Steps between C-alpha positions, in 0.01 A plus 500: 500500500340775696662466833728778372282752686532751222189683558139503427335650803146412591458188289373212707673221311837669548433528872411133518807405301726705727357319799559165335859592423592630842549180692776474758836378375696504820260342749534144369763332289349252250562138565506232230170468317299196602504174309621399152337622181427301184791483259462625143777470244645836398577584138776740615676593824300747710581867445584749775474854375344845535198698407620815319188717489662790314693300241274618216345811663671718756285614796781624720616829348535668838751776441389787724416745221325256266128541434452159337572172679462279193712462192618228264832324562794545269721217364762548774239455774338194335831324444628584849193347665495186284877448528444516877255210477758302297772566759258396773450164333140579416326361196156660528396856581151636565423854402199706604181566310415714199432849635160664443426872480345640818260791531753684715785465247647815346450534124854391408509184712631182339274196543464185294122523479373854434134411444286219355706361216740798524865424572831678540720323249821629658413317822457173310830554319662511846344163566644383169844611615463306826400186316785536249769538768352219707511275194863595441587407861300177507241625747123463504237758593161482671256778407178560698252692284302712750522609860243454768645811665504863386871586517564495124132485416309174493156346494319810626667719238351284225159563654571872529574524127140407435351698789406181680513422869808358670477125528320445169816398316445132569130489397446760227519363145622827349784528751601144433522580130716802581731275701512244220619777267786566742596133515494490121745787489751265662392151392486592129804728508826460311805626690629815329856428622563140403209423270361216708127454532415494871292187445808318371756640740645255754603803705144504626491273806124545534220752469334595829137617494582776745658595829319389815159509339191463720294364211203271448582153376291555187714801402821301543362211293411734213830686505721194518304345212547825301875499560530138394307565183742777405814322617476125560879464529559676829391415851235708675514598867181577690603826672290484814541677833625336811710223652268207417397321181144504370336172405349666191851580378595135527189394309541755218642314194655822367699571817843341480664658803372621839691726735472648846629817664635504853549792745467520874593230750750260347403188694138511396588573139734200483218283628264643239744420221515136607121496521487640144725222372274239662192661353649520152604134504693539178197622302669832411843649496561719805740781592528777759428817304585743778622507854689756699571722795655212690835475670763286330464186718125486426558558129757220493245261653262583218770458232595161637136397525459576132802281419354214703141515376347461152509878445642650179658802657477806718521876429579735785366858508684701365815621316582848371788559260723791409360837404622661180527830688738351758474260791212253533126523491362473852166380629379508859294201601420491872781627724764369530442314173591653167554359154817293461810630321771276363754395628374616842601796710529610862204728445295184470616344825166575661335243275802265450562601140847354472395173668198464273712541188766258620240237592309540176812469282614191687165324471421610145823362359493203739154398376662443159799324658728782390780657699422855609722723284655811650337827406730634225692823544275786391527677163608865494240752616394791279523862616186689402585853612688729736385834646698814580487397866649155449179294502569186294224285352587161355330184387574207726659171400340158512618315813692794648496533877694826524670770296813712505457856365812669368571859400754643254591870540723540191460360148796262537512497877465204738165366615438560872250294701228723641281217632556130556241234587212717378165321537252603230205378710565715807300795371226442242485713187796725591842546334838464666630841621874567514563634854794718403514590128765760405308827449621697201645197321382280215469133594389165364369199687500124440356207690625144575260224607598213727371189673656198672620361169684805371495854367377637170702708263440869565209663328568738218587839651224755534494818298701779657315701765602841639449490877347824632408394858481217745184332617433406861232225514310377801298183441392477866638147528779593741568747777689811390694743713395782268127432557304574817133408530233569760417224745156451343652423157537128455665281237242285321542212257140380470285524185774607262255445216303803622802728442649400163683202647711717729597249771614738775333831586485755784139520618408827667188672626401862443766721657777235493844618394820364349819710492803450274837653581703599195874482446514706184314751292145374416364543151167324491278267700262224390280297732296192402201460733168317504194646669142394553341844483476758225669838536851614589702226670825658627627841597871558442732735686867585528726630773858604558504395867229236532270735695390805301297360214417655164226354280626351175280527185423160354299332226295186557422262216254214538538175309171324554457205265158523327277216617740405780372336812340761726675358807839592355666818620546801274858525368630859526839639398595819680770711333684810615764671287738792543571423864681775693881439500509574874248228590652240734179331609197393298174431686204289383173558684206264444174691431294178476569139597743370235793268434830637370685240297800686352678832539748630240718805563719626219806683635856608438790574730628853546804421289285395208267802509460663161 
């Protein structure tokens, strides 16, 4: 899919795709699709499941201070995502393509394809791990080989390896041979985890020639024949672009399955699906490879249409699982739509996350005439680390909707609740911060996960941490009595992907100010801000009375991701240390237009002063 609107500015096909994907959802509610379709006997009940683009290759490392968005998943992340599919009643999952090195990549980037016939074996081992866990859980995987789009590298990157023009991938014999070498890397591979040859592995639902390829029919005919020659046991999907089926795909003897992708106006897309079924007339197997950015009632109409028609299944775009560094991975699609998180959270109410998951579970199990089982109580979380200011990072639990964080202030003392109903999706890529840790004491923390079914056992306690200060945190998502902003400073929630997935920011112009009133002795100040211009972003000051202002020395660090989209804002962390003990007001002054996403003030009370 490329309606994700992750960026490639100035490329015409992306612009056209964005226009195709931007149809109105609210203006018209889809009615029933016209007329009956031909009936084809199914070999198995239709599947209702997710695309998980980053199951084998993470593209969403968006911690503020990271300089690399990509990395390989670890076993916890792979199992969490695939166990989610199992709990959803899914049987099939579609991952994204094999990544290809881009000219703008930093030297240490991880990609599957590093050059013609050159591969990163570690990336393919991650794919092995995905296939092994999927086999263990009784799931099947769809793998598209190459992308039409440039996000992870695709058809144009193959051309660039050879110094050839964009667009020659589908016609140049040398580039086709390079692509065949990549397919061989998978088709002829033996899984390093479970020892299965990919060609013999029933975990493979089908091979897909690529993702949304705008290819000539002759190229598709050659590639599908090549795949079948290497692996005659598995089905082949013609991975074409768009919501309609090509006649050439139906005529190709080496194409077993056709699929279509659907974004934009729901009513028209439902009509197109019925038209596709009529056109296919049972000549090929058919499923919906992607659809998304619809409200729940429209999605339910599509799910039910799939159950009624001779369609093998449907895969919604898209799911992100837990992050090994705490919380979930997040991905902004087109506001208000984000990637789904299981089992659904209030933060996803803008795109009906909880309703989608409830509907999908009901229909996925119902299609197999099975009762919908309750989501089991979550397993215990795992505490990763604790700071001297009471910031607690923990790995989330499968199926958990909320957490209770507890603190112990003596080795054999009682556990006190410091936060109940904590939602790990509220703030992306940030730890929980204890609002009132006991300064000067040694503490431990533990976490309990819960959902509607029950509560987990507590996590193992953290290592002991000596608390040296408290941390005031402003995430800009609520009004605070201790913060005063100028009238021209506005709260913005649009284009979170341009500012490291920070959902809520204060947008100010040059000269705008924000003032924080302090209740204790300040120690240090950190501000996370995104700006569009180079140069200094903020000027900091302090005051005892809120009027007479003294400039505060600060250091600005930029965290531009090499090769990142040029439309994204520049992430800057502004730090000031050794704040004057008499400061009672801290003042932020915008020097350029910028968006402040988080303010952290370390402080102590007078009683806890050293």
